[in-house]
DOVO-473643 format. One record per residue (C-alpha): residue number from 1; x, y, z. Coordinates in steps of 0.05 Angstrom, whole numbers, plus 5000, padded with zeros to 4 digits. Layout:
BEGIN
resi:NUM	c1:X	c2:Y	c3:Z;
...
This chain:
BEGIN
resi:1	c1:3910	c2:1031	c3:4163;
resi:2	c1:3910	c2:1099	c3:4129;
resi:3	c1:3852	c2:1119	c3:4085;
resi:4	c1:3868	c2:1114	c3:4011;
resi:5	c1:3878	c2:1181	c3:3975;
resi:6	c1:3820	c2:1203	c3:3933;
resi:7	c1:3840	c2:1204	c3:3859;
resi:8	c1:3820	c2:1260	c3:3813;
resi:9	c1:3826	c2:1254	c3:3737;
resi:10	c1:3828	c2:1318	c3:3696;
resi:11	c1:3804	c2:1307	c3:3624;
resi:12	c1:3825	c2:1357	c3:3571;
resi:13	c1:3812	c2:1350	c3:3496;
resi:14	c1:3846	c2:1414	c3:3471;
resi:15	c1:3881	c2:1444	c3:3531;
resi:16	c1:3954	c2:1432	c3:3546;
resi:17	c1:3969	c2:1388	c3:3607;
resi:18	c1:4007	c2:1450	c3:3632;
resi:19	c1:3948	c2:1497	c3:3626;
resi:20	c1:3949	c2:1549	c3:3681;
resi:21	c1:3878	c2:1536	c3:3706;
resi:22	c1:3879	c2:1460	c3:3699;
resi:23	c1:3947	c2:1441	c3:3727;
resi:24	c1:3982	c2:1500	c3:3759;
resi:25	c1:3920	c2:1524	c3:3797;
resi:26	c1:3866	c2:1471	c3:3805;
resi:27	c1:3912	c2:1411	c3:3800;
resi:28	c1:3966	c2:1437	c3:3848;
resi:29	c1:3913	c2:1462	c3:3898;
resi:30	c1:3880	c2:1393	c3:3900;
resi:31	c1:3947	c2:1357	c3:3904;
resi:32	c1:3969	c2:1400	c3:3962;
resi:33	c1:3903	c2:1384	c3:3996;
resi:34	c1:3920	c2:1310	c3:3995;
resi:35	c1:3886	c2:1286	c3:3930;
resi:36	c1:3921	c2:1243	c3:3877;
resi:37	c1:3918	c2:1280	c3:3811;
resi:38	c1:3920	c2:1251	c3:3740;
resi:39	c1:3916	c2:1296	c3:3678;
resi:40	c1:3898	c2:1265	c3:3611;
resi:41	c1:3911	c2:1313	c3:3554;
resi:42	c1:3944	c2:1320	c3:3485;
resi:43	c1:4020	c2:1316	c3:3497;
resi:44	c1:4082	c2:1289	c3:3463;
resi:45	c1:4101	c2:1243	c3:3521;
resi:46	c1:4056	c2:1185	c3:3539;
resi:47	c1:4073	c2:1185	c3:3613;
resi:48	c1:4105	c2:1240	c3:3653;
resi:49	c1:4104	c2:1273	c3:3721;
resi:50	c1:4097	c2:1346	c3:3739;
resi:51	c1:4107	c2:1366	c3:3812;
resi:52	c1:4074	c2:1302	c3:3835;
resi:53	c1:4017	c2:1306	c3:3784;
resi:54	c1:4015	c2:1246	c3:3736;
resi:55	c1:4006	c2:1265	c3:3663;
resi:56	c1:3981	c2:1217	c3:3610;
resi:57	c1:3991	c2:1245	c3:3541;
resi:58	c1:3964	c2:1224	c3:3473;
resi:59	c1:3980	c2:1248	c3:3402;
resi:60	c1:3935	c2:1296	c3:3365;
resi:61	c1:3919	c2:1267	c3:3297;
resi:62	c1:3899	c2:1303	c3:3233;
resi:63	c1:3835	c2:1343	c3:3235;
resi:64	c1:3791	c2:1289	c3:3202;
resi:65	c1:3807	c2:1238	c3:3257;
resi:66	c1:3824	c2:1285	c3:3315;
resi:67	c1:3758	c2:1285	c3:3353;
resi:68	c1:3748	c2:1209	c3:3349;
resi:69	c1:3820	c2:1195	c3:3369;
resi:70	c1:3816	c2:1245	c3:3427;
resi:71	c1:3751	c2:1215	c3:3452;
resi:72	c1:3778	c2:1144	c3:3449;
resi:73	c1:3841	c2:1163	c3:3488;
resi:74	c1:3803	c2:1202	c3:3541;
resi:75	c1:3754	c2:1145	c3:3553;
resi:76	c1:3806	c2:1090	c3:3551;
resi:77	c1:3856	c2:1123	c3:3598;
resi:78	c1:3801	c2:1153	c3:3640;
resi:79	c1:3773	c2:1084	c3:3655;
resi:80	c1:3843	c2:1057	c3:3668;
resi:81	c1:3856	c2:1109	c3:3722;
resi:82	c1:3794	c2:1087	c3:3762;
resi:83	c1:3788	c2:1157	c3:3792;
resi:84	c1:3738	c2:1179	c3:3845;
resi:85	c1:3724	c2:1245	c3:3808;
resi:86	c1:3729	c2:1262	c3:3733;
resi:87	c1:3739	c2:1337	c3:3721;
resi:88	c1:3723	c2:1356	c3:3648;
resi:89	c1:3747	c2:1421	c3:3615;
resi:90	c1:3710	c2:1425	c3:3548;
resi:91	c1:3637	c2:1422	c3:3532;
resi:92	c1:3642	c2:1372	c3:3476;
resi:93	c1:3696	c2:1317	c3:3474;
resi:94	c1:3721	c2:1316	c3:3546;
resi:95	c1:3652	c2:1324	c3:3577;
resi:96	c1:3624	c2:1270	c3:3531;
resi:97	c1:3682	c2:1225	c3:3551;
resi:98	c1:3669	c2:1240	c3:3624;
resi:99	c1:3596	c2:1220	c3:3618;
resi:100	c1:3615	c2:1154	c3:3584;
resi:101	c1:3669	c2:1139	c3:3636;
resi:102	c1:3619	c2:1151	c3:3692;
resi:103	c1:3568	c2:1105	c3:3659;
resi:104	c1:3618	c2:1049	c3:3644;
resi:105	c1:3646	c2:1051	c3:3714;
resi:106	c1:3576	c2:1048	c3:3743;
resi:107	c1:3562	c2:0986	c3:3701;
resi:108	c1:3624	c2:0956	c3:3734;
resi:109	c1:3599	c2:0974	c3:3803;
resi:110	c1:3645	c2:1034	c3:3813;
resi:111	c1:3614	c2:1101	c3:3833;
resi:112	c1:3650	c2:1162	c3:3805;
resi:113	c1:3633	c2:1236	c3:3808;
resi:114	c1:3633	c2:1282	c3:3748;
resi:115	c1:3652	c2:1356	c3:3746;
resi:116	c1:3643	c2:1402	c3:3687;
resi:117	c1:3691	c2:1462	c3:3685;
resi:118	c1:3663	c2:1512	c3:3636;
resi:119	c1:3718	c2:1561	c3:3616;
resi:120	c1:3676	c2:1594	c3:3561;
resi:121	c1:3605	c2:1610	c3:3541;
resi:122	c1:3606	c2:1551	c3:3494;
resi:123	c1:3542	c2:1562	c3:3454;
resi:124	c1:3566	c2:1633	c3:3438;
resi:125	c1:3637	c2:1610	c3:3422;
resi:126	c1:3616	c2:1554	c3:3375;
resi:127	c1:3560	c2:1593	c3:3340;
resi:128	c1:3605	c2:1652	c3:3322;
resi:129	c1:3648	c2:1607	c3:3278;
resi:130	c1:3595	c2:1610	c3:3223;
resi:131	c1:3585	c2:1672	c3:3180;
resi:132	c1:3512	c2:1654	c3:3166;
resi:133	c1:3459	c2:1677	c3:3216;
resi:134	c1:3414	c2:1616	c3:3208;
resi:135	c1:3473	c2:1569	c3:3220;
resi:136	c1:3495	c2:1610	c3:3280;
resi:137	c1:3426	c2:1602	c3:3310;
resi:138	c1:3424	c2:1527	c3:3296;
resi:139	c1:3494	c2:1516	c3:3326;
resi:140	c1:3476	c2:1557	c3:3388;
resi:141	c1:3412	c2:1516	c3:3397;
resi:142	c1:3449	c2:1449	c3:3389;
resi:143	c1:3505	c2:1466	c3:3438;
resi:144	c1:3455	c2:1495	c3:3486;
resi:145	c1:3413	c2:1432	c3:3483;
resi:146	c1:3475	c2:1388	c3:3492;
resi:147	c1:3496	c2:1427	c3:3554;
resi:148	c1:3426	c2:1422	c3:3583;
resi:149	c1:3427	c2:1346	c3:3574;
resi:150	c1:3499	c2:1338	c3:3599;
resi:151	c1:3486	c2:1378	c3:3663;
resi:152	c1:3440	c2:1322	c3:3687;
resi:153	c1:3500	c2:1277	c3:3692;
resi:154	c1:3545	c2:1327	c3:3729;
resi:155	c1:3553	c2:1327	c3:3804;
resi:156	c1:3583	c2:1397	c3:3806;
resi:157	c1:3601	c2:1452	c3:3757;
resi:158	c1:3654	c2:1507	c3:3757;
resi:159	c1:3652	c2:1568	c3:3712;
resi:160	c1:3702	c2:1625	c3:3701;
resi:161	c1:3650	c2:1680	c3:3709;
resi:162	c1:3581	c2:1697	c3:3735;
resi:163	c1:3549	c2:1705	c3:3666;
resi:164	c1:3564	c2:1633	c3:3647;
resi:165	c1:3539	c2:1611	c3:3715;
resi:166	c1:3472	c2:1646	c3:3702;
resi:167	c1:3470	c2:1615	c3:3632;
resi:168	c1:3479	c2:1544	c3:3660;
resi:169	c1:3429	c2:1556	c3:3716;
resi:170	c1:3378	c2:1576	c3:3663;
resi:171	c1:3388	c2:1506	c3:3633;
resi:172	c1:3384	c2:1469	c3:3699;
resi:173	c1:3369	c2:1509	c3:3762;
resi:174	c1:3386	c2:1450	c3:3807;
resi:175	c1:3459	c2:1448	c3:3784;
resi:176	c1:3511	c2:1462	c3:3837;
resi:177	c1:3554	c2:1517	c3:3806;
resi:178	c1:3615	c2:1554	c3:3834;
resi:179	c1:3651	c2:1611	c3:3800;
resi:180	c1:3727	c2:1604	c3:3799;
resi:181	c1:3760	c2:1666	c3:3769;
resi:182	c1:3826	c2:1654	c3:3733;
resi:183	c1:3863	c2:1693	c3:3786;
resi:184	c1:3939	c2:1688	c3:3797;
resi:185	c1:3974	c2:1659	c3:3858;
resi:186	c1:4003	c2:1708	c3:3908;
resi:187	c1:4072	c2:1674	c3:3909;
resi:188	c1:4103	c2:1717	c3:3852;
resi:189	c1:4080	c2:1780	c3:3890;
resi:190	c1:4111	c2:1765	c3:3957;
resi:191	c1:4165	c2:1814	c3:3979;
resi:192	c1:4159	c2:1853	c3:3914;
resi:193	c1:4143	c2:1927	c3:3908;
resi:194	c1:4105	c2:1959	c3:3851;
resi:195	c1:4157	c2:2005	c3:3818;
resi:196	c1:4126	c2:2012	c3:3749;
resi:197	c1:4147	c2:2077	c3:3715;
resi:198	c1:4122	c2:2105	c3:3650;
resi:199	c1:4172	c2:2149	c3:3615;
resi:200	c1:4184	c2:2174	c3:3545;
resi:201	c1:4249	c2:2136	c3:3539;
resi:202	c1:4231	c2:2063	c3:3545;
resi:203	c1:4159	c2:2036	c3:3545;
resi:204	c1:4142	c2:1962	c3:3539;
resi:205	c1:4070	c2:1946	c3:3521;
resi:206	c1:4050	c2:1873	c3:3526;
resi:207	c1:3997	c2:1825	c3:3502;
resi:208	c1:3995	c2:1757	c3:3537;
resi:209	c1:3966	c2:1695	c3:3504;
resi:210	c1:3947	c2:1674	c3:3435;
resi:211	c1:3944	c2:1733	c3:3387;
resi:212	c1:3906	c2:1738	c3:3322;
resi:213	c1:3864	c2:1787	c3:3282;
resi:214	c1:3804	c2:1774	c3:3327;
resi:215	c1:3846	c2:1796	c3:3386;
resi:216	c1:3869	c2:1861	c3:3356;
resi:217	c1:3934	c2:1841	c3:3321;
resi:218	c1:3924	c2:1890	c3:3262;
resi:219	c1:3906	c2:1949	c3:3306;
resi:220	c1:3962	c2:1933	c3:3355;
resi:221	c1:4016	c2:1935	c3:3301;
resi:222	c1:3988	c2:1999	c3:3269;
resi:223	c1:3986	c2:2031	c3:3337;
resi:224	c1:4059	c2:2013	c3:3352;
resi:225	c1:4080	c2:2042	c3:3285;
resi:226	c1:4043	c2:2107	c3:3301;
resi:227	c1:4071	c2:2113	c3:3371;
resi:228	c1:4142	c2:2101	c3:3346;
resi:229	c1:4135	c2:2156	c3:3293;
resi:230	c1:4099	c2:2208	c3:3335;
resi:231	c1:4115	c2:2196	c3:3408;
resi:232	c1:4171	c2:2148	c3:3425;
resi:233	c1:4222	c2:2114	c3:3380;
resi:234	c1:4238	c2:2065	c3:3436;
resi:235	c1:4168	c2:2036	c3:3443;
resi:236	c1:4167	c2:1960	c3:3450;
resi:237	c1:4111	c2:1910	c3:3439;
resi:238	c1:4123	c2:1845	c3:3476;
resi:239	c1:4078	c2:1788	c3:3451;
resi:240	c1:4080	c2:1738	c3:3509;
resi:241	c1:4053	c2:1679	c3:3470;
resi:242	c1:4048	c2:1667	c3:3395;
resi:243	c1:4009	c2:1675	c3:3330;
resi:244	c1:3985	c2:1606	c3:3309;
resi:245	c1:3947	c2:1621	c3:3244;
resi:246	c1:3998	c2:1619	c3:3188;
resi:247	c1:3967	c2:1673	c3:3144;
resi:248	c1:3966	c2:1720	c3:3203;
resi:249	c1:4037	c2:1703	c3:3221;
resi:250	c1:4058	c2:1719	c3:3149;
resi:251	c1:4020	c2:1785	c3:3153;
resi:252	c1:4058	c2:1804	c3:3217;
resi:253	c1:4126	c2:1787	c3:3188;
resi:254	c1:4111	c2:1830	c3:3127;
resi:255	c1:4088	c2:1889	c3:3169;
resi:256	c1:4148	c2:1886	c3:3216;
resi:257	c1:4194	c2:1893	c3:3155;
resi:258	c1:4150	c2:1945	c3:3121;
resi:259	c1:4144	c2:1989	c3:3183;
resi:260	c1:4216	c2:1976	c3:3205;
resi:261	c1:4195	c2:1948	c3:3273;
resi:262	c1:4248	c2:1894	c3:3279;
resi:263	c1:4275	c2:1926	c3:3343;
resi:264	c1:4206	c2:1945	c3:3370;
resi:265	c1:4169	c2:1878	c3:3370;
resi:266	c1:4188	c2:1814	c3:3407;
resi:267	c1:4150	c2:1748	c3:3405;
resi:268	c1:4167	c2:1700	c3:3461;
resi:269	c1:4131	c2:1639	c3:3434;
resi:270	c1:4088	c2:1596	c3:3480;
resi:271	c1:4113	c2:1596	c3:3552;
resi:272	c1:4098	c2:1557	c3:3614;
resi:273	c1:4058	c2:1594	c3:3668;
resi:274	c1:4116	c2:1614	c3:3714;
resi:275	c1:4156	c2:1644	c3:3656;
resi:276	c1:4097	c2:1686	c3:3635;
resi:277	c1:4100	c2:1723	c3:3702;
resi:278	c1:4174	c2:1738	c3:3693;
resi:279	c1:4160	c2:1770	c3:3625;
resi:280	c1:4100	c2:1812	c3:3649;
resi:281	c1:4141	c2:1839	c3:3707;
resi:282	c1:4185	c2:1877	c3:3658;
resi:283	c1:4126	c2:1911	c3:3622;
resi:284	c1:4090	c2:1977	c3:3632;
resi:285	c1:4021	c2:1971	c3:3600;
resi:286	c1:3978	c2:1909	c3:3588;
resi:287	c1:3932	c2:1902	c3:3528;
resi:288	c1:3866	c2:1863	c3:3521;
resi:289	c1:3839	c2:1876	c3:3450;
resi:290	c1:3784	c2:1825	c3:3438;
resi:291	c1:3736	c2:1840	c3:3381;
resi:292	c1:3662	c2:1846	c3:3399;
resi:293	c1:3640	c2:1774	c3:3387;
resi:294	c1:3585	c2:1744	c3:3429;
resi:295	c1:3632	c2:1698	c3:3467;
resi:296	c1:3680	c2:1755	c3:3482;
resi:297	c1:3622	c2:1795	c3:3511;
resi:298	c1:3597	c2:1738	c3:3555;
resi:299	c1:3661	c2:1701	c3:3573;
resi:300	c1:3721	c2:1723	c3:3613;
resi:301	c1:3751	c2:1757	c3:3651;
resi:302	c1:3813	c2:1729	c3:3618;
resi:303	c1:3876	c2:1704	c3:3652;
resi:304	c1:3914	c2:1763	c3:3624;
resi:305	c1:3872	c2:1815	c3:3661;
resi:306	c1:3892	c2:1786	c3:3729;
resi:307	c1:3963	c2:1773	c3:3706;
resi:308	c1:3971	c2:1846	c3:3687;
resi:309	c1:3939	c2:1869	c3:3752;
resi:310	c1:3984	c2:1827	c3:3796;
resi:311	c1:4046	c2:1861	c3:3768;
resi:312	c1:4019	c2:1931	c3:3772;
resi:313	c1:4006	c2:1943	c3:3698;
resi:314	c1:3950	c2:1992	c3:3679;
resi:315	c1:3904	c2:1957	c3:3630;
resi:316	c1:3873	c2:1978	c3:3564;
resi:317	c1:3812	c2:1936	c3:3547;
resi:318	c1:3746	c2:1940	c3:3508;
resi:319	c1:3684	c2:1964	c3:3544;
resi:320	c1:3639	c2:1909	c3:3515;
resi:321	c1:3669	c2:1851	c3:3555;
resi:322	c1:3619	c2:1854	c3:3612;
resi:323	c1:3655	c2:1824	c3:3671;
resi:324	c1:3723	c2:1851	c3:3650;
resi:325	c1:3692	c2:1920	c3:3644;
resi:326	c1:3659	c2:1914	c3:3713;
resi:327	c1:3725	c2:1895	c3:3747;
resi:328	c1:3765	c2:1951	c3:3713;
resi:329	c1:3711	c2:2003	c3:3731;
resi:330	c1:3703	c2:1978	c3:3802;
resi:331	c1:3777	c2:1982	c3:3821;
resi:332	c1:3799	c2:2035	c3:3770;
resi:333	c1:3858	c2:1995	c3:3743;
resi:334	c1:3857	c2:2016	c3:3670;
resi:335	c1:3822	c2:2049	c3:3611;
resi:336	c1:3764	c2:2022	c3:3570;
resi:337	c1:3759	c2:2035	c3:3495;
resi:338	c1:3693	c2:2040	c3:3457;
resi:339	c1:3717	c2:2000	c3:3397;
resi:340	c1:3781	c2:1964	c3:3379;
resi:341	c1:3809	c2:2015	c3:3330;
resi:342	c1:3880	c2:2040	c3:3323;
resi:343	c1:3859	c2:2111	c3:3341;
resi:344	c1:3826	c2:2089	c3:3406;
resi:345	c1:3885	c2:2046	c3:3428;
resi:346	c1:3934	c2:2100	c3:3409;
resi:347	c1:3896	c2:2153	c3:3448;
resi:348	c1:3893	c2:2108	c3:3510;
resi:349	c1:3967	c2:2094	c3:3509;
resi:350	c1:3981	c2:2168	c3:3496;
resi:351	c1:3937	c2:2186	c3:3556;
resi:352	c1:3977	c2:2140	c3:3601;
resi:353	c1:4043	c2:2167	c3:3576;
resi:354	c1:4021	c2:2239	c3:3590;
resi:355	c1:3987	c2:2223	c3:3656;
resi:356	c1:4042	c2:2180	c3:3685;
resi:357	c1:4021	c2:2186	c3:3758;
resi:358	c1:3949	c2:2168	c3:3743;
resi:359	c1:3972	c2:2108	c3:3702;
resi:360	c1:4017	c2:2087	c3:3760;
resi:361	c1:3958	c2:2093	c3:3808;
resi:362	c1:3916	c2:2048	c3:3762;
resi:363	c1:3970	c2:1996	c3:3765;
resi:364	c1:3974	c2:2001	c3:3841;
resi:365	c1:3898	c2:1993	c3:3846;
resi:366	c1:3901	c2:1930	c3:3805;
resi:367	c1:3957	c2:1900	c3:3846;
resi:368	c1:3922	c2:1917	c3:3911;
resi:369	c1:3858	c2:1884	c3:3887;
resi:370	c1:3897	c2:1820	c3:3871;
resi:371	c1:3931	c2:1820	c3:3939;
resi:372	c1:3864	c2:1830	c3:3975;
resi:373	c1:3813	c2:1794	c3:3932;
resi:374	c1:3828	c2:1769	c3:3862;
resi:375	c1:3880	c2:1715	c3:3879;
resi:376	c1:3880	c2:1640	c3:3872;
resi:377	c1:3889	c2:1630	c3:3947;
resi:378	c1:3818	c2:1656	c3:3955;
resi:379	c1:3790	c2:1619	c3:3894;
resi:380	c1:3822	c2:1553	c3:3915;
resi:381	c1:3781	c2:1553	c3:3979;
resi:382	c1:3718	c2:1550	c3:3937;
resi:383	c1:3748	c2:1494	c3:3895;
resi:384	c1:3766	c2:1452	c3:3956;
resi:385	c1:3698	c2:1463	c3:3989;
resi:386	c1:3662	c2:1435	c3:3928;
resi:387	c1:3708	c2:1373	c3:3928;
resi:388	c1:3699	c2:1363	c3:4003;
resi:389	c1:3623	c2:1366	c3:3994;
resi:390	c1:3626	c2:1313	c3:3939;
């Protein structure tokens, strides 16, 4: 009789069930290694299947009831799956649900393992939401204390960078932690050459992911206006994602009309992971314009950095994002700006337009680094090793 497949349940409170890290990378790697995968996350369909991965969706209620409803759904469906491992993707609701599931199953005589996947520096991310210093300090302390307590219940931890790993080790030095960078898979790169050309006739600059004022939306639009007027009338900004805050979306619509940028700006809306690659392939320069918040300094490197690199795009990024800065400097795949200001972004783009061969070389350096090191094929080996050791 064959051994029963080990079942892994991914718990996500705010991420999509089609999140690149959760499903396309971790989920598919584990499924291909012979595990049975279930993803429980907010989604319009209650039950669905994605490439052999079972998805259990639940509705997101209004803000006042959202957290309680999410927790109830994660715990209820999590217990129903009777998984061998529960893999949680947020510090609060999903990790809290995972701890409860593990305890309840233990009371029933079922031993389950718990994994915490920390995508962010959570104390920094949560504390920056307050404008008052004393509140920021209190929130940081509370989230820090919660993480310290929760780590005692985790059998393994993944982080997206080395800084978060060091932070968690400072809370519990006995924790087993592995860094899994948000690297792309090599499949889109196979049999493709890097033929990126920067010219003064058609330039497409892109930003991938959610875009808002804290990610440089204002400066980006002002920069495109300036480039169109002074350098290149055919400049294009491709926003591969969306603007979700309504007041910021209204601001953008107003500026597009005021600056006459209707033909220069395209917003794709939210796309599934494979379609993102197809859009980036057509671009020339990739932007990362985070503002200098504590989380932006300590978290990352973001998905978009590696996505730009894999398609040979030279990158423009801030020099205060520590790990992003280190990677760009190490492999020379882009330019770093001192502050997210229109002038700095404009000067960086202008430099690339003037020094086309150097910009092309930056893109080639990034692509080579993905082929040799920063790819999911390498990261997935670390993922599978942790699961095998469990």
